[in-house]
TILOMI-768747 format. One record per residue (C-alpha): x, y, z; residue in three letters. Coordinates in steps of 0.1 Angstrom, whole numbers, padded with zeros to 4 digits, always signed. Layout:
BEGIN
XYZALA;...
//
This chain:
BEGIN
+0374+0309+0218MET;+0362+0277+0244LYS;+0334+0298+0258SER;+0322+0309+0225ARG;+0323+0272+0211LEU;+0304+0261+0244ILE;+0279+0286+0235PHE;+0274+0275+0200ILE;+0267+0240+0210VAL;+0240+0252+0238LEU;+0222+0272+0209MET;+0225+0243+0188LEU;+0208+0219+0213PHE;+0182+0242+0222PHE;+0176+0248+0184TYR;+0172+0211+0180SER;+0148+0206+0211ALA;+0125+0232+0200ASN;+0126+0218+0165ALA;+0120+0181+0178GLN;+0090+0194+0198THR;+0074+0209+0170VAL;+0075+0183+0149GLU;+0060+0160+0174ASN;+0033+0181+0180ASP;+0007+0163+0156THR;-0026+0177+0172ILE;-0039+0201+0150ILE;-0073+0212+0167ARG;-0088+0203+0202THR;-0122+0211+0215ALA;-0127+0210+0251LYS;-0156+0203+0276ILE;-0171+0229+0293VAL;-0199+0223+0320TYR;-0220+0240+0349ASN;-0238+0220+0378THR;-0270+0227+0398ASN;-0276+0196+0419GLY;-0278+0168+0396ASN;-0282+0185+0369GLN;-0255+0196+0345VAL;-0257+0218+0316LEU;-0226+0211+0290PHE;-0213+0227+0260ASN;-0181+0226+0240ALA;-0151+0250+0235ASP;-0145+0241+0196THR;-0121+0254+0171PRO;-0129+0280+0139ILE;-0143+0261+0111LEU;-0122+0254+0080ASN;-0148+0261+0055GLN;-0145+0238+0020ILE;-0146+0264-0009ALA;-0182+0259-0025GLY;-0196+0239-0001ALA;-0227+0248+0022PRO;-0219+0269+0055LYS;-0195+0243+0075ALA;-0214+0233+0111PHE;-0203+0210+0138TYR;-0224+0179+0149THR;-0219+0164+0184TYR;-0223+0130+0204TYR;-0219+0133+0242TRP;-0218+0101+0265GLU;-0222+0113+0301PHE;-0205+0084+0319GLY;-0236+0068+0334ASP;-0249+0050+0305GLY;-0267+0078+0289ASP;-0259+0099+0256TYR;-0272+0125+0237SER;-0266+0143+0203PHE;-0275+0179+0214SER;-0250+0208+0209LYS;-0257+0220+0247GLU;-0274+0191+0265PRO;-0284+0194+0297LYS;-0282+0159+0320HIS;-0297+0148+0354SER;-0279+0121+0370TYR;-0298+0097+0387LYS;-0270+0093+0417GLU;-0241+0115+0430LYS;-0205+0104+0421GLY;-0177+0109+0398ASN;-0186+0104+0361TYR;-0160+0106+0331LYS;-0180+0125+0303VAL;-0167+0120+0268GLN;-0175+0142+0238LEU;-0171+0135+0200SER;-0175+0163+0171ILE;-0176+0159+0137THR;-0170+0188+0113ASN;-0192+0189+0084ASN;-0178+0210+0053TYR;-0145+0213+0067ASP;-0111+0204+0052ASP;-0095+0191+0081GLY;-0098+0163+0108LYS;-0124+0163+0136PRO;-0111+0183+0165PRO;-0101+0161+0194THR;-0112+0159+0229THR;-0099+0149+0263ARG;-0127+0131+0287PRO;-0136+0149+0315LYS;-0145+0139+0351GLU;-0177+0156+0366VAL;-0186+0158+0401ALA;-0223+0155+0412VAL;-0226+0163+0448LEU;-0265+0153+0448SER;-0288+0129+0437SER;-0324+0129+0426GLU;-0342+0093+0427THR;-0372+0104+0406THR;-0345+0110+0377THR;-0358+0084+0348ASP;-0323+0070+0334LEU;-0325+0074+0292ASN;-0355+0098+0296SER;-0364+0114+0262GLY;-0350+0089+0239HIS;-0385+0068+0233ASN;-0370+0037+0229LEU;-0398+0015+0234VAL;-0426+0035+0220SER;-0406+0052+0188ALA;-0383+0024+0182PHE;-0398-0007+0194ASN;-0373-0013+0220GLY;-0342-0016+0197PHE;-0322+0009+0183ARG;-0289+0013+0163LEU;-0269+0047+0163GLN;-0233+0064+0150THR;-0220+0096+0154ASN;-0207+0100+0118ARG;-0202+0082+0087GLU;-0167+0061+0088PRO;-0137+0079+0071VAL;-0107+0060+0067PRO;-0081+0060+0101ASP;-0107+0079+0122GLU;-0128+0063+0147GLU;-0168+0064+0150ILE;-0188+0061+0183GLN;-0219+0034+0180MET;-0248+0029+0207VAL;-0267-0004+0208VAL;-0301+0009+0227SER;-0322-0021+0238TYR;-0354-0020+0261GLY;-0377-0044+0275ASN;-0413-0040+0266ASP;-0424-0069+0287LYS;-0444-0068+0318ASP;-0417-0090+0336TYR;-0379-0091+0342ALA;-0358-0102+0312THR;-0327-0121+0310LYS;-0313-0120+0272GLY;-0287-0120+0249LYS;-0274-0093+0225LEU;-0253-0101+0190TYR;-0230-0077+0173LEU;-0217-0086+0137PHE;-0193-0062+0118PHE;-0167-0069+0087ASN;-0183-0080+0057GLU;-0167-0107+0043LYS;-0174-0095+0006LYS;-0145-0068+0014TYR;-0111-0082+0014LYS;-0098-0059+0040SER;-0115-0054+0075LYS;-0135-0022+0080ASN;-0134-0015+0117PHE;-0112-0026+0147GLU;-0133-0026+0180LEU;-0113-0008+0204ILE;-0134+0000+0230ASP;-0166-0014+0245ALA;-0183+0009+0275ARG;-0207-0013+0295LEU;-0229+0001+0324TYR;-0256-0026+0333ASN;-0234-0057+0338ASN;-0237-0071+0301GLU;-0212-0099+0304ILE;-0191-0107+0272GLU;-0193-0143+0268VAL;-0173-0168+0243GLU;-0196-0190+0229GLU;-0206-0208+0192GLY;-0226-0188+0172ILE;-0259-0210+0169ILE;-0268-0209+0203ALA;-0308-0213+0214SER;-0328-0235+0234LYS;-0318-0260+0209TYR;-0281-0274+0206ASN;-0259-0259+0185SER;-0266-0274+0150ILE;-0250-0272+0114SER;-0260-0254+0085LYS;-0272-0288+0071ASP;-0288-0299+0101GLU;-0311-0264+0100LEU;-0320-0273+0063ILE;-0334-0306+0073GLN;-0355-0295+0103THR;-0367-0261+0091THR;-0367-0269+0050GLY;-0351-0238+0043ILE;-0324-0239+0017SER;-0309-0201+0015THR;-0294-0181+0044PHE;-0293-0150+0021MET;-0327-0142+0034ASP;-0335-0103+0026ALA;-0360-0097+0053ASN;-0333-0104+0077LEU;-0315-0071+0068ILE;-0337-0050+0087VAL;-0367-0051+0107THR;-0383-0040+0141ASP;-0406-0067+0148SER;-0397-0098+0164LEU;-0389-0126+0144LYS;-0388-0165+0146GLN;-0361-0194+0143ASN;-0328-0176+0155LEU;-0306-0203+0142PRO;-0312-0193+0112LEU;-0306-0157+0114THR;-0273-0163+0134LEU;-0263-0188+0105GLU;-0270-0161+0082ASP;-0251-0133+0098SER;-0221-0155+0105LYS;-0220-0163+0070ALA;-0222-0126+0059TYR;-0196-0111+0086TYR;-0162-0120+0099ASN;-0161-0107+0134SER;-0188-0114+0159VAL;-0190-0099+0200LYS;-0218-0117+0224VAL;-0230-0104+0252TYR;-0254-0117+0280ASP;-0275-0095+0304PHE;-0296-0099+0331ASN;-0326-0083+0355ASP;-0340-0063+0330MET;-0368-0046+0344GLU;-0403-0040+0325PRO;-0401-0007+0306ASN;-0364-0005+0313GLU;-0340+0010+0286ASP;-0303+0002+0283ARG;-0275+0016+0262ASN;-0242-0002+0252MET;-0213+0021+0240PHE;-0186+0010+0214PHE;-0156+0027+0198THR;-0146+0014+0161PHE;-0115+0025+0145LYS;-0121+0024+0107THR;-0088+0007+0087THR;-0067+0029+0064PRO;-0073+0000+0034GLU;-0110+0011+0037MET;-0099+0044+0014LEU;-0101+0023-0018LYS;-0141+0014-0010ASP;-0145+0049-0006THR;-0184+0056-0014SER;-0191+0021-0007ALA;-0218+0009+0016VAL;-0208-0012+0046ILE;-0229-0025+0076SER;-0228-0036+0111ILE;-0259-0060+0122ARG;-0269-0067+0160SER;-0295-0092+0169VAL;-0312-0086+0201TYR;-0328-0117+0220VAL;-0354-0106+0243PRO;-0348-0139+0264GLU;-0321-0167+0265ARG;-0333-0200+0254GLY;-0364-0185+0236MET;-0365-0180+0194ASP;-0378-0145+0191GLU;-0356-0118+0184HIS;-0350-0085+0165LYS;-0325-0076+0138VAL;-0310-0043+0130LEU;-0287-0035+0103THR;-0269+0001+0102LYS;-0259+0008+0068GLU;-0232+0034+0064MET;-0212+0051+0036GLU;-0174+0052+0032ILE;-0163+0087+0031VAL;-0134+0108+0029THR;-0149+0139+0046SER;-0178+0143+0065HIS;-0208+0157+0043ASP;-0243+0152+0051PRO;-0252+0151+0014ASN;-0238+0118+0000LYS;-0242+0094-0029MET;-0229+0056-0023ALA;-0232+0025-0042VAL;-0238-0008-0026TYR;-0214-0028-0048ASP;-0180-0013-0056THR;-0166-0044-0074ARG;-0190-0062-0096LEU;-0181-0100-0114ASN;-0187-0094-0151TYR;-0194-0130-0159ARG;-0227-0125-0137LEU;-0236-0092-0139VAL;-0264-0092-0159ARG;-0288-0111-0133PHE;-0277-0084-0110LYS;-0294-0054-0101ARG;-0269-0022-0093LEU;-0284-0004-0058LYS;-0275+0033-0047TYR;-0282+0052-0019LYS;-0285+0091-0020VAL;-0286+0107+0012ARG;-0293+0142+0022PHE;-0299+0169+0051GLN;-0317+0203+0052ASN;-0294+0224+0070ASN;-0314+0252+0067GLY;-0333+0273+0093GLU;-0367+0264+0082GLY;-0385+0233+0066PRO;-0378+0220+0029ALA;-0410+0213+0009ARG;-0397+0204-0025LEU;-0363+0185-0028ILE;-0350+0173-0061LYS;-0324+0148-0063LEU;-0311+0149-0104ASN;-0287+0119-0103VAL;-0265+0111-0135GLU;-0273+0075-0148ILE;-0241+0057-0162PRO;-0247+0049-0198LYS;-0244+0012-0189MET;-0277+0008-0170LEU;-0313+0006-0181ASP;-0330+0039-0169LYS;-0363+0022-0178THR;-0358-0003-0151SER;-0361+0016-0117LEU;-0370+0004-0089LYS;-0375+0023-0060VAL;-0362+0001-0029VAL;-0367+0024+0002ASP;-0369+0062+0012MET;-0373+0088+0038TYR;-0394+0108+0042PRO;-0421+0078+0035LYS;-0444+0086+0010CYS;-0461+0071-0022PRO;-0450+0071-0055ILE;-0468+0101-0076CYS;-0490+0090-0102PRO;-0484+0099-0139ASP;-0494+0130-0153GLU;-0518+0143-0125LYS;-0509+0167-0100GLU;-0518+0159-0064VAL;-0517+0179-0031ARG;-0506+0150-0010TYR;-0469+0137-0004SER;-0453+0119-0027CYS;-0422+0108-0046LEU;-0422+0118-0084ASP;-0393+0100-0105THR;-0387+0119-0140ILE;-0365+0101-0166ILE;-0345+0120-0191SER;-0319+0112-0216LYS;-0293+0104-0191ASP;-0306+0115-0158LYS;-0331+0108-0134ILE;-0350+0131-0107SER;-0362+0123-0074PHE;-0384+0147-0065GLN;-0400+0150-0030PHE;-0430+0170-0032LYS;-0453+0185-0003ASN;-0432+0171+0020ILE;-0422+0187+0057TYR;-0383+0181+0062LEU;-0373+0201+0092PRO;-0339+0220+0090GLY;-0311+0218+0117THR;-0310+0255+0125GLU;-0350+0257+0129GLN;-0362+0263+0164LYS;-0375+0235+0184GLY;-0356+0205+0162VAL;-0340+0181+0188GLN;-0337+0151+0167GLU;-0313+0155+0140LYS;-0325+0124+0123ASP;-0357+0145+0114SER;-0339+0167+0091THR;-0325+0138+0069LYS;-0336+0121+0041GLY;-0325+0092+0014PHE;-0336+0074-0017VAL;-0327+0039-0022LYS;-0330+0027-0055TYR;-0315-0001-0078SER;-0311-0007-0118LEU;-0305-0034-0141LYS;-0277-0033-0168PHE;-0285-0028-0207GLY;-0286-0047-0231LYS;-0250-0043-0241LYS;-0224-0029-0222PHE;-0186-0027-0219HIS;-0165-0038-0187LYS;-0159+0000-0179GLU;-0164+0017-0144SER;-0196+0030-0138SER;-0199+0065-0121LYS;-0226+0086-0110SER;-0232+0118-0089LYS;-0263+0138-0078THR;-0273+0175-0077SER;-0295+0180-0043ILE;-0318+0209-0046ILE;-0337+0221-0014PHE;-0368+0242-0027ASP;-0356+0270-0047LYS;-0318+0271-0036ASN;-0286+0265-0052GLU;-0278+0230-0062PRO;-0253+0208-0040ILE;-0232+0184-0059ILE;-0223+0151-0043THR;-0196+0132-0044ASN;-0190+0108-0076THR;-0200+0071-0066SER;-0182+0043-0085THR;-0187+0007-0095SER;-0159-0011-0111ARG;-0156-0048-0125PHE;-0134-0070-0106SER;-0107-0082-0132PRO;-0120-0119-0132GLY;-0099-0145-0150ILE;-0098-0159-0185SER;-0080-0187-0196ILE;-0071-0191-0232GLY;-0060-0221-0250VAL;-0039-0216-0280LYS;-0018-0236-0308ALA;+0001-0226-0337GLY;+0033-0227-0358TYR;+0067-0208-0356ASN;+0085-0199-0387SER;+0124-0193-0387PHE;+0132-0172-0420PRO;+0169-0176-0415ASN;+0166-0214-0409LEU;+0163-0232-0444ASN;+0147-0268-0430ASP;+0128-0261-0395SER;+0095-0271-0382LYS;+0080-0259-0352SER;+0047-0267-0335TYR;+0030-0255-0301PHE;+0006-0256-0274VAL;-0001-0234-0246GLY;-0023-0211-0225ALA;-0031-0181-0216THR;-0038-0159-0183ILE;-0056-0126-0186SER;-0085-0105-0172PRO;-0121-0117-0182TYR;-0132-0098-0211LYS;-0111-0067-0206SER;-0127-0038-0227TYR;-0096-0020-0238LYS;-0063-0021-0222LYS;-0051-0057-0202TYR;-0019-0076-0192LEU;-0019-0110-0202GLN;+0008-0138-0196ALA;+0016-0169-0217GLU;+0032-0203-0214LEU;+0038-0226-0244MET;+0054-0258-0248VAL;+0067-0265-0285GLY;+0089-0291-0305ASN;+0111-0280-0327HIS;+0132-0300-0358GLU;+0161-0285-0373ILE;+0178-0303-0403LYS;+0214-0290-0410GLU;+0224-0312-0446ILE;+0260-0302-0463SER;+0281-0318-0487SER;+0316-0307-0495ALA;+0342-0321-0525ASN;+0383-0316-0516GLU;+0409-0329-0539GLN;+0441-0347-0518VAL;+0474-0353-0534ASP;+0483-0383-0515VAL;+0459-0410-0497LEU;+0480-0434-0474GLU;+0461-0466-0460LEU;+0465-0482-0430PRO;+0479-0512-0447ASP;+0509-0492-0463GLY;+0492-0487-0497THR;+0486-0452-0511GLY;+0469-0432-0536PHE;+0479-0401-0553ASP;+0461-0376-0566ARG;+0422-0387-0551VAL;+0387-0372-0546LEU;+0375-0366-0508LYS;+0336-0364-0505VAL;+0321-0354-0470GLU;+0282-0351-0464ASP;+0269-0342-0433ARG;+0232-0350-0419ASN;+0225-0330-0388ILE;+0191-0334-0368ILE;+0183-0314-0338THR;+0152-0319-0321THR;+0142-0294-0289LYS;+0115-0293-0265ILE;+0107-0255-0260ASN;+0090-0237-0235ILE;+0083-0202-0241ASP;+0072-0176-0217VAL;+0055-0143-0222VAL;+0056-0133-0185PRO;+0037-0100-0190VAL;+0026-0084-0222SER;+0004-0052-0229PHE;-0025-0056-0252ARG;-0052-0033-0262TYR;-0086-0043-0283ASN;-0093-0016-0308LEU;-0129-0030-0309ASN;-0144-0063-0305GLY;-0127-0077-0338VAL;-0092-0064-0337ILE;-0064-0067-0307GLY;-0029-0057-0307LEU;-0001-0070-0284GLY;+0034-0060-0272VAL;+0058-0076-0249GLY;+0088-0097-0240PRO;+0092-0135-0250GLN;+0117-0157-0233ILE;+0126-0191-0250SER;+0145-0221-0232LEU;+0150-0258-0241ASP;+0143-0284-0218ILE;+0157-0310-0244SER;+0180-0305-0271ASN;+0193-0337-0289GLU;+0215-0334-0316THR;+0221-0366-0337GLU;+0251-0360-0365SER;+0260-0384-0394GLU;+0293-0377-0412ILE;+0299-0399-0442LYS;+0334-0397-0460THR;+0341-0410-0492GLU;+0375-0411-0514TYR;+0372-0417-0550TYR;+0400-0421-0576THR;+0406-0391-0603LEU;+0407-0399-0639ILE;+0431-0376-0659SER;+0406-0353-0666ASN;+0397-0351-0630ASN;+0366-0369-0634GLU;+0355-0391-0602GLN;+0368-0425-0607GLY;+0362-0457-0584LYS;+0354-0455-0546LEU;+0383-0464-0523ILE;+0362-0483-0498GLU;+0393-0489-0476ALA;+0395-0454-0470ALA;+0358-0444-0467SER;+0339-0442-0435SER;+0305-0433-0417THR;+0305-0414-0384THR;+0273-0412-0362THR;+0274-0393-0330THR;+0246-0384-0308SER;+0243-0356-0276GLU;+0218-0343-0254ASN;+0224-0306-0240ASN;+0195-0291-0222PRO;+0194-0253-0211LEU;+0218-0249-0240SER;+0199-0220-0260ASP;+0180-0195-0243ILE;+0165-0167-0260LYS;+0152-0135-0254TYR;+0132-0112-0276GLY;+0106-0086-0282LEU;+0076-0095-0301PHE;+0044-0073-0317GLY;+0012-0088-0327ASP;-0025-0089-0338ILE;-0052-0108-0337THR;-0085-0111-0357ILE;-0116-0127-0345GLY;-0136-0124-0309ALA;-0111-0104-0295SER;-0124-0099-0254ARG;-0137-0136-0253ILE;-0139-0167-0278GLY;-0119-0179-0308PRO;-0096-0156-0327SER;-0063-0161-0352ILE;-0031-0140-0345GLY;+0002-0134-0361ALA;+0032-0124-0341ARG;+0066-0110-0351TYR;+0095-0120-0322ILE;+0129-0105-0325TYR;+0155-0128-0306ASN;+0187-0111-0293PHE;+0206-0140-0302ASN;+0206-0162-0337GLU;+0178-0169-0352PRO;+0169-0134-0346ASN;+0139-0134-0366SER;+0108-0155-0356GLN;+0070-0154-0370LEU;+0044-0172-0347HIS;+0012-0180-0363PHE;-0015-0192-0337TYR;-0051-0196-0329VAL;-0066-0188-0294ILE;-0098-0195-0277TRP;-0104-0175-0248LYS;-0128-0191-0220LEU;
//
């Protein structure tokens, strides 16, 4: 029996241990780095897991990002890299799963031993930084997904004919979002860049304030659209840095030294996207970098990398720049969208159609094309041309952007190394129409490459922020069960600004309530004895009561649910709590005695027995009422003046209460 018990205990232990191991194993898919060396040249590839195809989506595929541990990188699937010096290098790989319904595969860095060197190898060869990108470039390996990592490459080059010492700024976490977009978890520097702690405004001038900058430059705005994206040298570095500081919460600053002519360098950053980003899915966020080729000089370059927050990796995506809008000011704003696409075919695309659904609240005739790739002019009206152009066709509820006579390579096309060349986008803006309600605007795009089946993008959504509307109200309370009652009040309400249909509202009111109770009672007394020893037989006692109660009430509606049937009529239901902060009662009791005549008629007043008693007392917080109400308003139900009537049922007496008011919402 004892041995059997021990056996059972051991079995339970091993079962528990095994269950514990399985539960803690959270890695679903992994990829391995595979390589072959030949002198100082190393050929890399990846052993990847099988893709989980999303039903109905284009064929799933992987994209790759390699860091070779020497300051160089590649986005190729199977890169071949030449190391300049022999040694051990830590190689990292990040893989993105496109049209796949799982998480990206995880990879472990691998140390690669290079046993020979080749001094003629040109570091960063093939990236064409100075010639193709004007010596400054920002790249990421994927779009940001909440709670995932993205890799960023900041490349900068010296296009001067002498060595330079400069500075590089990296701004992130835009202030317009309540939550942080990113956490910077790693920076990999290979050229002795040094992170510095200093004031943001730093140039050959001393640090200056915004007001001083306005006085010295005459510039009164720091929201210069030209600072957003540029590849040319700019002047007035303090203005650029002040603008960036006003737009972003976080910044990193690095000094670099001894950069030789025509030398290219790369800095690598790993950002962890925060889980809070999920609520802003389909929004456009950005990271900005400012490159100062020479410290102490004003010349600089500015690049802003725009990214769309996504829930899965999809090269064909629609995004909106403003996911939260201020309804009070939106009439003066243009809503800006971006549709991006990628040709994943084996050959080039000649015709690309982007059929975009346009929300009813937007004015299609106000269309403005802000930017595009491939770059081409707008097609002329009612005329066929043979050159590349972008045609915009407006229909009832859609706008069709059509890239005609273009050449967009495919990712599977032979000889295509630069994946960015297979991608394109349209950025456009629209004004709001004359009449629109406070509703969410939703839009999606159907993308057609040549004569292939359409690809449907995600739905991009813009919502109006609630805003605050303060209402002022005044009115009269009636209590049907009270004979002589007067109650007036003034108060305020708080609710979302100009809600379209349903919304919540809170109220606070202060009122004065006066209640009068007048009563009279007659009673026959057989014997009345006075203090002086005299007495009367059969007298009439008359008692008059006059009670006045004056209250100062606070009525609170903690929250009520309201619904606007249209712009004129609104309905509401909710609870109401009423308590008195002052409850003063003045009582006057007048007692009189009269003789009775033989026929029981009232005779003379017996003054010695008559009296008047007056009392006063204050019992605050002695009368607390809880009730439920339903009401209706007629007038400007969303904003402006209206009148209302409310029936309140109180759970203690007096039960019935009628509440009439006028209200003006601002």
